[in-house]
C-alpha positions as CSV (number, residue, x, y, z in Angstrom):
1,M,-8.3,56.1,100.2
2,N,-10.5,58.1,102.4
3,N,-14.0,56.7,102.7
4,Q,-15.5,60.1,102.0
5,Y,-15.4,59.3,98.3
6,Y,-17.5,56.2,98.9
7,Y,-20.0,58.0,101.1
8,S,-20.5,60.6,98.5
9,L,-22.3,58.0,96.3
10,P,-26.1,58.2,96.9
11,N,-27.7,55.3,98.9
12,I,-24.5,53.3,99.1
13,S,-24.6,50.2,101.2
14,T,-21.9,48.9,103.6
15,T,-21.4,45.8,101.5
16,E,-20.8,47.9,98.4
17,I,-18.3,50.0,100.3
18,A,-16.5,46.9,101.4
19,F,-16.4,45.6,97.8
20,L,-15.1,48.9,96.5
21,Q,-12.4,49.0,99.1
22,Q,-11.3,45.4,98.2
23,I,-11.3,46.1,94.5
24,T,-9.3,49.3,94.8
25,Q,-6.9,48.3,97.6
26,N,-3.7,48.2,95.5
27,L,-4.4,51.5,93.6
28,D,-2.6,54.6,94.6
29,E,-4.5,57.7,95.6
30,E,-4.7,59.1,92.0
31,G,-5.8,55.7,90.7
32,Q,-8.5,55.4,93.3
33,K,-9.8,58.9,92.4
34,R,-9.9,58.0,88.7
35,F,-11.7,54.7,89.5
36,M,-14.3,56.5,91.5
37,M,-14.8,58.9,88.6
38,F,-15.4,56.1,86.2
39,Y,-17.5,54.0,88.6
40,S,-19.7,56.8,89.8
41,G,-20.7,57.5,86.2
42,K,-21.8,53.9,85.7
43,R,-23.3,53.2,89.1
44,K,-27.1,53.1,89.5
45,D,-28.8,54.3,92.6
46,P,-31.2,51.7,94.1
47,Q,-33.8,54.4,94.6
48,H,-33.8,55.2,90.9
49,L,-34.4,51.5,90.1
50,L,-37.3,51.6,92.6
51,L,-38.8,54.6,90.8
52,F,-38.4,53.0,87.4
53,T,-40.0,49.8,88.7
54,L,-43.0,51.7,90.0
55,L,-43.4,53.2,86.6
56,G,-44.2,49.7,85.4
57,F,-47.6,50.0,87.1
58,L,-48.4,53.1,85.0
59,G,-47.8,51.4,81.7
60,F,-44.1,51.8,81.3
61,A,-43.0,48.3,82.3
62,G,-39.4,47.2,81.9
63,I,-37.6,50.5,82.3
64,Q,-35.6,49.1,85.2
65,R,-34.4,46.3,83.0
66,F,-33.3,48.6,80.2
67,V,-31.4,50.8,82.8
68,T,-29.5,47.7,84.1
69,N,-28.6,46.6,80.5
70,Q,-31.0,43.7,80.5
71,M,-32.4,44.6,77.1
72,G,-34.1,41.3,76.4
73,M,-36.0,41.2,79.6
74,G,-36.8,44.9,79.1
75,I,-38.5,44.1,75.8
76,V,-40.3,41.1,77.3
77,Y,-41.6,43.3,80.2
78,F,-42.6,46.1,77.9
79,L,-44.6,43.7,75.5
80,T,-46.2,41.8,78.3
81,A,-47.0,44.6,80.8
82,G,-44.3,43.5,83.2
83,L,-45.3,39.8,82.7
84,C,-48.8,40.7,83.7
85,F,-47.4,42.8,86.6
86,I,-46.0,39.7,88.3
87,G,-42.5,40.4,87.1
88,T,-42.9,44.1,88.1
89,I,-43.9,43.1,91.6
90,I,-40.9,40.7,91.9
91,D,-38.6,43.5,90.7
92,L,-40.3,45.8,93.2
93,I,-39.3,43.4,96.0
94,N,-35.8,42.8,94.6
95,Y,-34.8,46.3,93.4
96,K,-31.9,46.5,95.8
97,S,-30.3,43.2,94.8
98,M,-30.8,44.2,91.1
99,A,-28.9,47.5,91.8
100,D,-26.2,45.7,93.8
101,E,-25.6,43.1,91.0
102,F,-25.4,45.8,88.4
103,N,-23.1,48.0,90.5
104,H,-20.9,45.0,91.2
105,K,-20.5,44.4,87.5
106,M,-19.8,48.1,86.8
107,A,-17.1,48.2,89.6
108,I,-15.3,45.2,88.0
109,E,-15.6,46.8,84.6
110,S,-14.3,50.1,85.9
111,R,-11.4,48.3,87.6
112,Q,-10.6,46.5,84.3
113,F,-10.6,49.8,82.5
114,M,-8.2,51.2,85.0
115,D,-5.9,48.3,84.5
116,M,-6.0,48.8,80.8
117,M,-5.0,52.4,81.2
118,R,-1.7,51.6,83.0
């Protein structure tokens, strides 16, 4: 597959590209295009998580946790003002790793969905 599909994703890292190449290596061209269609719809841009985390300082704590499907932590952050802003500060530092972890899970889920469609 041509890497242009990977680079069309906003703020994609080289490690994410390497993982996507590994997970799609035995798909044909059409399968890789379908995978990218599914994956790009589920993927979260790290910059969006940064923005959602910054909103925690304005009274909307936990949005970044809801967006990454961590509902329990999102509720805890919302009710405790981001664990008294300490959790929000930690998430502000770790927003890229949060996005990478979520995107990794979504890539695996998208690949499993592709396998089920065969």
